[in-house]
Backbone atoms as SQL, in Angstrom:
CREATE TABLE atoms (id INTEGER PRIMARY KEY, chain TEXT, resi INTEGER, resn TEXT, atom TEXT, x REAL, y REAL, z REAL);
INSERT INTO atoms VALUES
  (1, 'A', 1, 'MET', 'N', -14.188, 6.552, 43.763),
  (2, 'A', 1, 'MET', 'CA', -15.485, 6.599, 43.337),
  (3, 'A', 1, 'MET', 'C', -16.757, 6.495, 44.956),
  (4, 'A', 2, 'ASP', 'N', -17.622, 7.107, 44.867),
  (5, 'A', 2, 'ASP', 'CA', -17.945, 7.251, 46.384),
  (6, 'A', 2, 'ASP', 'C', -19.368, 5.995, 45.740),
  (7, 'A', 3, 'ILE', 'N', -19.249, 5.414, 46.986),
  (8, 'A', 3, 'ILE', 'CA', -20.119, 4.171, 46.793),
  (9, 'A', 3, 'ILE', 'C', -21.590, 4.131, 46.996),
  (10, 'A', 4, 'ASN', 'N', -21.856, 5.189, 47.392),
  (11, 'A', 4, 'ASN', 'CA', -23.048, 5.705, 48.031),
  (12, 'A', 4, 'ASN', 'C', -23.565, 6.862, 46.645),
  (13, 'A', 5, 'LYS', 'N', -22.714, 6.875, 45.614),
  (14, 'A', 5, 'LYS', 'CA', -23.442, 7.819, 44.658),
  (15, 'A', 5, 'LYS', 'C', -24.558, 7.318, 44.265),
  (16, 'A', 6, 'PRO', 'N', -25.773, 7.510, 43.569),
  (17, 'A', 6, 'PRO', 'CA', -26.707, 6.783, 42.892),
  (18, 'A', 6, 'PRO', 'C', -26.429, 6.412, 41.521),
  (19, 'A', 7, 'VAL', 'N', -27.467, 5.192, 41.031),
  (20, 'A', 7, 'VAL', 'CA', -26.759, 4.796, 40.078),
  (21, 'A', 7, 'VAL', 'C', -26.680, 6.249, 38.713),
  (22, 'A', 8, 'GLY', 'N', -28.313, 6.529, 38.563),
  (23, 'A', 8, 'GLY', 'CA', -28.222, 7.760, 37.831),
  (24, 'A', 8, 'GLY', 'C', -27.428, 8.277, 37.602),
  (25, 'A', 9, 'ALA', 'N', -26.508, 8.875, 38.877),
  (26, 'A', 9, 'ALA', 'CA', -25.158, 10.099, 38.763),
  (27, 'A', 9, 'ALA', 'C', -24.316, 9.527, 38.142),
  (28, 'A', 10, 'LEU', 'N', -24.044, 7.994, 37.840),
  (29, 'A', 10, 'LEU', 'CA', -22.805, 8.005, 37.355),
  (30, 'A', 10, 'LEU', 'C', -22.561, 8.022, 35.944),
  (31, 'A', 11, 'THR', 'N', -21.156, 8.406, 36.067),
  (32, 'A', 11, 'THR', 'CA', -20.908, 8.500, 34.148),
  (33, 'A', 11, 'THR', 'C', -20.573, 7.809, 33.833),
  (34, 'A', 12, 'VAL', 'N', -20.806, 7.712, 31.958),
  (35, 'A', 12, 'VAL', 'CA', -20.441, 6.082, 31.675),
  (36, 'A', 12, 'VAL', 'C', -19.104, 5.588, 31.948),
  (37, 'A', 13, 'GLN', 'N', -18.676, 6.412, 32.188),
  (38, 'A', 13, 'GLN', 'CA', -16.778, 5.696, 32.255),
  (39, 'A', 13, 'GLN', 'C', -16.971, 5.042, 33.697),
  (40, 'A', 14, 'GLU', 'N', -17.844, 5.575, 34.903),
  (41, 'A', 14, 'GLU', 'CA', -17.762, 5.160, 35.825),
  (42, 'A', 14, 'GLU', 'C', -18.714, 3.921, 36.274),
  (43, 'A', 15, 'LEU', 'N', -19.440, 3.873, 34.852),
  (44, 'A', 15, 'LEU', 'CA', -20.086, 2.531, 35.226),
  (45, 'A', 15, 'LEU', 'C', -19.786, 1.613, 34.407),
  (46, 'A', 16, 'LEU', 'N', -19.152, 1.890, 33.345),
  (47, 'A', 16, 'LEU', 'CA', -18.067, 0.565, 32.706),
  (48, 'A', 16, 'LEU', 'C', -17.159, -0.069, 33.567),
  (49, 'A', 17, 'ASP', 'N', -16.292, 1.169, 34.325),
  (50, 'A', 17, 'ASP', 'CA', -15.437, 0.645, 35.290),
  (51, 'A', 17, 'ASP', 'C', -15.940, -0.454, 36.225),
  (52, 'A', 18, 'ILE', 'N', -17.090, -0.510, 36.576),
  (53, 'A', 18, 'ILE', 'CA', -17.817, -1.675, 37.561),
  (54, 'A', 18, 'ILE', 'C', -18.325, -2.104, 37.159),
  (55, 'A', 19, 'LEU', 'N', -18.279, -2.123, 35.325),
  (56, 'A', 19, 'LEU', 'CA', -19.289, -3.560, 34.991),
  (57, 'A', 19, 'LEU', 'C', -17.885, -4.406, 34.211),
  (58, 'A', 20, 'GLN', 'N', -16.848, -3.786, 34.274),
  (59, 'A', 20, 'GLN', 'CA', -15.839, -4.749, 33.236),
  (60, 'A', 20, 'GLN', 'C', -15.445, -5.755, 33.674),
  (61, 'A', 21, 'PRO', 'N', -15.268, -6.485, 35.235),
  (62, 'A', 21, 'PRO', 'CA', -14.965, -7.429, 36.100),
  (63, 'A', 21, 'PRO', 'C', -16.635, -8.192, 35.235),
  (64, 'A', 22, 'VAL', 'N', -17.249, -7.981, 35.321),
  (65, 'A', 22, 'VAL', 'CA', -18.373, -8.623, 34.683),
  (66, 'A', 22, 'VAL', 'C', -18.422, -9.074, 33.797),
  (67, 'A', 23, 'ILE', 'N', -18.174, -8.162, 32.840),
  (68, 'A', 23, 'ILE', 'CA', -18.219, -8.833, 31.095),
  (69, 'A', 23, 'ILE', 'C', -16.751, -9.095, 31.029),
  (70, 'A', 24, 'SER', 'N', -15.730, -9.466, 31.511),
  (71, 'A', 24, 'SER', 'CA', -14.787, -9.880, 31.098),
  (72, 'A', 24, 'SER', 'C', -14.808, -11.403, 31.487),
  (73, 'A', 25, 'ASN', 'N', -15.909, -11.653, 32.669),
  (74, 'A', 25, 'ASN', 'CA', -15.599, -13.257, 33.190),
  (75, 'A', 25, 'ASN', 'C', -16.852, -13.884, 32.468),
  (76, 'A', 26, 'GLN', 'N', -17.432, -13.487, 31.200),
  (77, 'A', 26, 'GLN', 'CA', -18.343, -13.705, 30.516),
  (78, 'A', 26, 'GLN', 'C', -18.043, -15.076, 29.984),
  (79, 'A', 27, 'ASN', 'N', -18.647, -16.011, 29.673),
  (80, 'A', 27, 'ASN', 'CA', -17.813, -17.113, 28.072),
  (81, 'A', 27, 'ASN', 'C', -18.695, -16.999, 27.240),
  (82, 'A', 28, 'PRO', 'N', -17.537, -16.803, 25.981),
  (83, 'A', 28, 'PRO', 'CA', -18.731, -16.826, 24.842),
  (84, 'A', 28, 'PRO', 'C', -19.299, -18.091, 24.548),
  (85, 'A', 29, 'ILE', 'N', -20.458, -18.221, 23.560),
  (86, 'A', 29, 'ILE', 'CA', -21.084, -18.971, 23.082),
  (87, 'A', 29, 'ILE', 'C', -20.294, -19.944, 22.158),
  (88, 'A', 30, 'HIS', 'N', -20.367, -21.089, 22.770),
  (89, 'A', 30, 'HIS', 'CA', -19.471, -22.017, 21.563),
  (90, 'A', 30, 'HIS', 'C', -20.077, -22.497, 20.233),
  (91, 'A', 31, 'PRO', 'N', -19.639, -22.317, 19.050),
  (92, 'A', 31, 'PRO', 'CA', -20.481, -23.003, 18.109),
  (93, 'A', 31, 'PRO', 'C', -20.580, -24.437, 18.214),
  (94, 'A', 32, 'GLU', 'N', -19.674, -25.170, 18.911),
  (95, 'A', 32, 'GLU', 'CA', -19.857, -26.714, 18.582),
  (96, 'A', 32, 'GLU', 'C', -21.034, -27.449, 19.150),
  (97, 'A', 33, 'LYS', 'N', -21.321, -26.301, 20.437),
  (98, 'A', 33, 'LYS', 'CA', -22.490, -26.962, 21.472),
  (99, 'A', 33, 'LYS', 'C', -24.017, -26.496, 20.542),
  (100, 'A', 34, 'THR', 'N', -23.639, -25.772, 19.889),
  (101, 'A', 34, 'THR', 'CA', -24.958, -25.713, 19.140),
  (102, 'A', 34, 'THR', 'C', -25.447, -27.010, 17.390),
  (103, 'A', 35, 'GLU', 'N', -24.059, -26.942, 17.305),
  (104, 'A', 35, 'GLU', 'CA', -24.020, -28.147, 16.176),
  (105, 'A', 35, 'GLU', 'C', -24.935, -29.478, 16.138),
  (106, 'A', 36, 'ASN', 'N', -25.384, -29.858, 17.279),
  (107, 'A', 36, 'ASN', 'CA', -26.041, -31.102, 17.647),
  (108, 'A', 36, 'ASN', 'C', -27.332, -30.426, 18.172),
  (109, 'A', 37, 'VAL', 'N', -27.998, -29.368, 17.568),
  (110, 'A', 37, 'VAL', 'CA', -29.270, -29.325, 17.789),
  (111, 'A', 37, 'VAL', 'C', -29.873, -29.831, 16.450),
  (112, 'A', 38, 'LYS', 'N', -31.448, -30.367, 17.051),
  (113, 'A', 38, 'LYS', 'CA', -31.677, -30.511, 15.900),
  (114, 'A', 38, 'LYS', 'C', -32.709, -29.500, 15.232),
  (115, 'A', 39, 'HIS', 'N', -33.351, -29.043, 14.146),
  (116, 'A', 39, 'HIS', 'CA', -34.037, -28.526, 13.741),
  (117, 'A', 39, 'HIS', 'C', -35.286, -28.845, 13.839),
  (118, 'A', 40, 'LEU', 'N', -36.400, -28.792, 14.241),
  (119, 'A', 40, 'LEU', 'CA', -37.946, -29.439, 14.415),
  (120, 'A', 40, 'LEU', 'C', -39.159, -28.195, 13.902),
  (121, 'A', 41, 'VAL', 'N', -39.493, -29.145, 12.965),
  (122, 'A', 41, 'VAL', 'CA', -41.199, -28.238, 12.841),
  (123, 'A', 41, 'VAL', 'C', -42.209, -29.347, 13.223),
  (124, 'A', 42, 'TYR', 'N', -43.494, -28.647, 13.613),
  (125, 'A', 42, 'TYR', 'CA', -44.358, -29.340, 14.281),
  (126, 'A', 42, 'TYR', 'C', -45.795, -29.142, 13.379),
  (127, 'A', 43, 'GLY', 'N', -46.352, -30.414, 13.197),
  (128, 'A', 43, 'GLY', 'CA', -47.527, -30.312, 12.660),
  (129, 'A', 43, 'GLY', 'C', -47.485, -30.468, 10.983),
  (130, 'A', 44, 'LEU', 'N', -48.508, -30.510, 10.291),
  (131, 'A', 44, 'LEU', 'CA', -48.866, -30.040, 9.029),
  (132, 'A', 44, 'LEU', 'C', -48.512, -28.667, 8.498),
  (133, 'A', 45, 'LYS', 'N', -48.884, -28.093, 9.661),
  (134, 'A', 45, 'LYS', 'CA', -48.537, -26.402, 9.024),
  (135, 'A', 45, 'LYS', 'C', -47.338, -26.266, 9.066),
  (136, 'A', 46, 'GLY', 'N', -46.220, -26.840, 10.123),
  (137, 'A', 46, 'GLY', 'CA', -45.228, -26.843, 9.898),
  (138, 'A', 46, 'GLY', 'C', -43.917, -27.171, 8.991),
  (139, 'A', 47, 'LEU', 'N', -44.927, -27.746, 8.385),
  (140, 'A', 47, 'LEU', 'CA', -44.452, -29.109, 7.152),
  (141, 'A', 47, 'LEU', 'C', -44.866, -28.716, 6.034),
  (142, 'A', 48, 'ALA', 'N', -45.268, -27.533, 5.670),
  (143, 'A', 48, 'ALA', 'CA', -46.300, -27.055, 4.354),
  (144, 'A', 48, 'ALA', 'C', -45.217, -25.876, 4.796),
  (145, 'A', 49, 'GLU', 'N', -44.847, -24.883, 5.725),
  (146, 'A', 49, 'GLU', 'CA', -44.092, -24.056, 5.975),
  (147, 'A', 49, 'GLU', 'C', -42.465, -24.588, 5.368),
  (148, 'A', 50, 'LEU', 'N', -41.921, -25.507, 5.675),
  (149, 'A', 50, 'LEU', 'CA', -41.016, -25.794, 5.418),
  (150, 'A', 50, 'LEU', 'C', -40.657, -26.347, 4.165),
  (151, 'A', 51, 'LEU', 'N', -41.422, -26.839, 3.301),
  (152, 'A', 51, 'LEU', 'CA', -41.851, -26.943, 2.006),
  (153, 'A', 51, 'LEU', 'C', -42.114, -26.154, 1.077),
  (154, 'A', 52, 'HIS', 'N', -42.808, -24.578, 1.837),
  (155, 'A', 52, 'HIS', 'CA', -43.021, -23.826, 1.083),
  (156, 'A', 52, 'HIS', 'C', -44.505, -24.298, 0.028),
  (157, 'A', 53, 'CYS', 'N', -45.641, -25.242, 0.803),
  (158, 'A', 53, 'CYS', 'CA', -46.370, -25.938, 0.164),
  (159, 'A', 53, 'CYS', 'C', -48.165, -25.347, 0.460),
  (160, 'A', 54, 'SER', 'N', -48.684, -25.907, 0.207),
  (161, 'A', 54, 'SER', 'CA', -49.993, -25.774, 0.274),
  (162, 'A', 54, 'SER', 'C', -49.728, -27.126, 2.060),
  (163, 'A', 55, 'ILE', 'N', -50.766, -27.201, 3.091),
  (164, 'A', 55, 'ILE', 'CA', -51.163, -27.935, 4.114),
  (165, 'A', 55, 'ILE', 'C', -51.184, -29.481, 3.051),
  (166, 'A', 56, 'ALA', 'N', -52.782, -29.193, 2.208),
  (167, 'A', 56, 'ALA', 'CA', -52.699, -30.318, 1.860),
  (168, 'A', 56, 'ALA', 'C', -51.819, -30.973, 1.172),
  (169, 'A', 57, 'THR', 'N', -50.806, -30.416, 0.091),
  (170, 'A', 57, 'THR', 'CA', -49.593, -31.144, -0.637),
  (171, 'A', 57, 'THR', 'C', -49.395, -31.737, 0.819),
  (172, 'A', 58, 'ALA', 'N', -48.437, -31.005, 1.797),
  (173, 'A', 58, 'ALA', 'CA', -47.850, -31.386, 2.709),
  (174, 'A', 58, 'ALA', 'C', -48.449, -32.890, 3.243),
  (175, 'A', 59, 'ASN', 'N', -49.703, -32.589, 3.111),
  (176, 'A', 59, 'ASN', 'CA', -50.445, -34.028, 3.550),
  (177, 'A', 59, 'ASN', 'C', -50.111, -35.423, 2.935),
  (178, 'A', 60, 'ARG', 'N', -50.115, -34.791, 1.569),
  (179, 'A', 60, 'ARG', 'CA', -50.016, -36.074, 0.912),
  (180, 'A', 60, 'ARG', 'C', -48.705, -36.143, 0.432),
  (181, 'A', 61, 'ILE', 'N', -47.450, -35.242, 0.811),
  (182, 'A', 61, 'ILE', 'CA', -46.414, -35.983, 0.600),
  (183, 'A', 61, 'ILE', 'C', -45.971, -36.663, 2.015),
  (184, 'A', 62, 'LYS', 'N', -46.632, -36.585, 3.181),
  (185, 'A', 62, 'LYS', 'CA', -46.143, -37.084, 4.374),
  (186, 'A', 62, 'LYS', 'C', -47.058, -38.533, 4.197),
  (187, 'A', 63, 'GLN', 'N', -48.080, -38.683, 3.815),
  (188, 'A', 63, 'GLN', 'CA', -49.013, -39.821, 3.057),
  (189, 'A', 63, 'GLN', 'C', -48.132, -40.723, 2.502),
  (190, 'A', 64, 'GLU', 'N', -47.357, -40.538, 1.206),
  (191, 'A', 64, 'GLU', 'CA', -46.545, -40.671, 0.537),
  (192, 'A', 64, 'GLU', 'C', -45.311, -41.605, 0.923),
  (193, 'A', 65, 'GLY', 'N', -44.980, -41.153, 2.476),
  (194, 'A', 65, 'GLY', 'CA', -44.060, -41.886, 2.524),
  (195, 'A', 65, 'GLY', 'C', -42.833, -41.709, 2.732),
  (196, 'A', 66, 'CYS', 'N', -42.390, -40.734, 2.168),
  (197, 'A', 66, 'CYS', 'CA', -41.004, -40.522, 1.960),
  (198, 'A', 66, 'CYS', 'C', -40.260, -40.001, 2.605),
  (199, 'A', 67, 'LEU', 'N', -41.223, -39.285, 3.476),
  (200, 'A', 67, 'LEU', 'CA', -40.444, -38.692, 4.490),
  (201, 'A', 67, 'LEU', 'C', -40.884, -39.498, 6.243),
  (202, 'A', 68, 'ASP', 'N', -40.757, -41.024, 5.817),
  (203, 'A', 68, 'ASP', 'CA', -41.331, -41.505, 7.223),
  (204, 'A', 68, 'ASP', 'C', -40.411, -41.491, 7.783),
  (205, 'A', 69, 'LYS', 'N', -38.453, -41.553, 7.700),
  (206, 'A', 69, 'LYS', 'CA', -37.652, -41.808, 8.486),
  (207, 'A', 69, 'LYS', 'C', -37.633, -39.990, 9.466),
  (208, 'A', 70, 'ALA', 'N', -38.437, -39.377, 9.401),
  (209, 'A', 70, 'ALA', 'CA', -37.822, -37.670, 9.770),
  (210, 'A', 70, 'ALA', 'C', -39.310, -37.421, 10.874),
  (211, 'A', 71, 'ILE', 'N', -40.479, -38.078, 10.244),
  (212, 'A', 71, 'ILE', 'CA', -41.299, -37.770, 10.928),
  (213, 'A', 71, 'ILE', 'C', -41.785, -38.719, 12.272),
  (214, 'A', 72, 'SER', 'N', -41.750, -38.159, 13.134),
  (215, 'A', 72, 'SER', 'CA', -42.548, -38.917, 14.665),
  (216, 'A', 72, 'SER', 'C', -43.740, -38.657, 14.829),
  (217, 'A', 73, 'GLN', 'N', -45.061, -39.397, 14.760),
  (218, 'A', 73, 'GLN', 'CA', -46.299, -39.254, 15.134),
  (219, 'A', 73, 'GLN', 'C', -46.770, -40.286, 16.357),
  (220, 'A', 74, 'VAL', 'N', -47.328, -39.434, 17.310),
  (221, 'A', 74, 'VAL', 'CA', -48.156, -40.253, 17.949),
  (222, 'A', 74, 'VAL', 'C', -49.474, -39.599, 18.767),
  (223, 'A', 75, 'GLY', 'N', -50.574, -40.150, 18.059),
  (224, 'A', 75, 'GLY', 'CA', -51.148, -39.655, 18.045),
  (225, 'A', 75, 'GLY', 'C', -51.939, -38.546, 16.698),
  (226, 'A', 76, 'ARG', 'N', -52.219, -37.360, 17.233),
  (227, 'A', 76, 'ARG', 'CA', -52.242, -36.188, 16.203),
  (228, 'A', 76, 'ARG', 'C', -51.039, -35.338, 16.813),
  (229, 'A', 77, 'LYS', 'N', -49.912, -35.713, 17.281),
  (230, 'A', 77, 'LYS', 'CA', -48.641, -34.872, 17.526),
  (231, 'A', 77, 'LYS', 'C', -48.001, -35.335, 16.398),
  (232, 'A', 78, 'ILE', 'N', -47.258, -34.238, 15.652),
  (233, 'A', 78, 'ILE', 'CA', -46.678, -34.903, 14.828),
  (234, 'A', 78, 'ILE', 'C', -45.163, -33.761, 14.991),
  (235, 'A', 79, 'VAL', 'N', -43.933, -34.410, 14.984),
  (236, 'A', 79, 'VAL', 'CA', -42.733, -33.772, 15.171),
  (237, 'A', 79, 'VAL', 'C', -41.620, -34.328, 13.930),
  (238, 'A', 80, 'ILE', 'N', -41.289, -33.408, 13.344),
  (239, 'A', 80, 'ILE', 'CA', -40.803, -33.239, 11.842),
  (240, 'A', 80, 'ILE', 'C', -39.296, -33.032, 11.920),
  (241, 'A', 81, 'ASP', 'N', -38.191, -33.805, 11.760),
  (242, 'A', 81, 'ASP', 'CA', -36.478, -33.020, 11.859),
  (243, 'A', 81, 'ASP', 'C', -36.612, -32.351, 9.876),
  (244, 'A', 82, 'ALA', 'N', -36.578, -31.067, 10.444),
  (245, 'A', 82, 'ALA', 'CA', -36.377, -30.861, 9.260),
  (246, 'A', 82, 'ALA', 'C', -35.762, -30.859, 8.389),
  (247, 'A', 83, 'ASP', 'N', -34.277, -30.980, 8.898),
  (248, 'A', 83, 'ASP', 'CA', -33.062, -30.921, 8.293),
  (249, 'A', 83, 'ASP', 'C', -33.151, -32.259, 7.357),
  (250, 'A', 84, 'LEU', 'N', -33.362, -33.556, 8.019),
  (251, 'A', 84, 'LEU', 'CA', -33.582, -34.795, 7.345),
  (252, 'A', 84, 'LEU', 'C', -35.071, -34.990, 6.306),
  (253, 'A', 85, 'ALA', 'N', -35.867, -34.212, 7.044),
  (254, 'A', 85, 'ALA', 'CA', -37.058, -33.814, 5.980),
  (255, 'A', 85, 'ALA', 'C', -36.149, -33.725, 4.556),
  (256, 'A', 86, 'LEU', 'N', -35.926, -32.459, 4.525),
  (257, 'A', 86, 'LEU', 'CA', -35.830, -31.702, 3.482),
  (258, 'A', 86, 'LEU', 'C', -34.141, -32.259, 2.358),
  (259, 'A', 87, 'LYS', 'N', -33.612, -33.457, 3.451),
  (260, 'A', 87, 'LYS', 'CA', -32.629, -34.466, 2.710),
  (261, 'A', 87, 'LYS', 'C', -33.393, -35.663, 2.041),
  (262, 'A', 88, 'LEU', 'N', -34.154, -36.153, 2.674),
  (263, 'A', 88, 'LEU', 'CA', -35.503, -36.768, 2.215),
  (264, 'A', 88, 'LEU', 'C', -35.882, -36.810, 0.728),
  (265, 'A', 89, 'MET', 'N', -36.417, -35.396, 0.689),
  (266, 'A', 89, 'MET', 'CA', -37.013, -35.005, 0.144),
  (267, 'A', 89, 'MET', 'C', -36.027, -34.796, -1.681),
  (268, 'A', 90, 'LYS', 'N', -34.727, -34.078, -1.000),
  (269, 'A', 90, 'LYS', 'CA', -34.010, -34.176, -2.280),
  (270, 'A', 90, 'LYS', 'C', -33.424, -35.485, -2.864),
  (271, 'A', 91, 'SER', 'N', -33.404, -36.293, -1.895),
  (272, 'A', 91, 'SER', 'CA', -32.809, -37.951, -2.695),
  (273, 'A', 91, 'SER', 'C', -34.400, -38.419, -3.093),
  (274, 'A', 92, 'SER', 'N', -35.623, -38.187, -2.731),
  (275, 'A', 92, 'SER', 'CA', -36.505, -39.016, -3.459),
  (276, 'A', 92, 'SER', 'C', -36.839, -38.316, -4.741),
  (277, 'A', 93, 'ARG', 'N', -36.830, -36.712, -4.796),
  (278, 'A', 93, 'ARG', 'CA', -36.917, -36.005, -6.067),
  (279, 'A', 93, 'ARG', 'C', -35.500, -36.388, -6.992),
  (280, 'A', 94, 'LYS', 'N', -34.550, -36.602, -6.973),
  (281, 'A', 94, 'LYS', 'CA', -33.582, -37.160, -7.912),
  (282, 'A', 94, 'LYS', 'C', -34.349, -38.461, -7.921),
  (283, 'A', 95, 'ALA', 'N', -35.014, -39.393, -7.342),
  (284, 'A', 95, 'ALA', 'CA', -34.926, -41.111, -7.536),
  (285, 'A', 95, 'ALA', 'C', -36.144, -40.451, -8.700),
  (286, 'A', 96, 'TYR', 'N', -37.385, -39.938, -8.413),
  (287, 'A', 96, 'TYR', 'CA', -38.559, -39.576, -9.217),
  (288, 'A', 96, 'TYR', 'C', -38.090, -39.159, -10.438),
  (289, 'A', 97, 'LEU', 'N', -36.835, -38.638, -10.672),
  (290, 'A', 97, 'LEU', 'CA', -36.654, -37.884, -11.767),
  (291, 'A', 97, 'LEU', 'C', -35.798, -39.538, -13.078),
  (292, 'A', 98, 'ARG', 'N', -35.115, -39.864, -11.836),
  (293, 'A', 98, 'ARG', 'CA', -34.294, -41.258, -12.815),
  (294, 'A', 98, 'ARG', 'C', -35.370, -41.900, -13.408),
  (295, 'A', 99, 'ALA', 'N', -36.140, -42.080, -12.645),
  (296, 'A', 99, 'ALA', 'CA', -37.228, -43.425, -13.408),
  (297, 'A', 99, 'ALA', 'C', -37.785, -42.731, -14.279),
  (298, 'A', 100, 'LYS', 'N', -38.571, -41.309, -13.721),
  (299, 'A', 100, 'LYS', 'CA', -39.206, -40.885, -15.298),
  (300, 'A', 100, 'LYS', 'C', -38.402, -40.533, -16.710),
  (301, 'A', 101, 'ARG', 'N', -37.158, -41.183, -16.509),
  (302, 'A', 101, 'ARG', 'CA', -36.680, -41.085, -17.689),
  (303, 'A', 101, 'ARG', 'C', -36.795, -42.309, -18.610);
């Protein structure tokens, strides 16, 4: 292969031959590294989107306190652990239905 050949003049095979060592040295993404990543939502709008409800309803749910373990708030900044919030909503819903019987 001519080293002075312009990149635009390379054939597909020549380009693959050049890139093959680079491609083969790349490490695949390990799924176990992404397992510990938390899914976070921000603000009442994020909570409303997570719960598929209005912002007013999301605010009322937040004020009830059933999601306190999932919510971190400093001043006006609200950060919510989405997975924990959904788990808490599910368990509080079951408790609500049991108490209603």
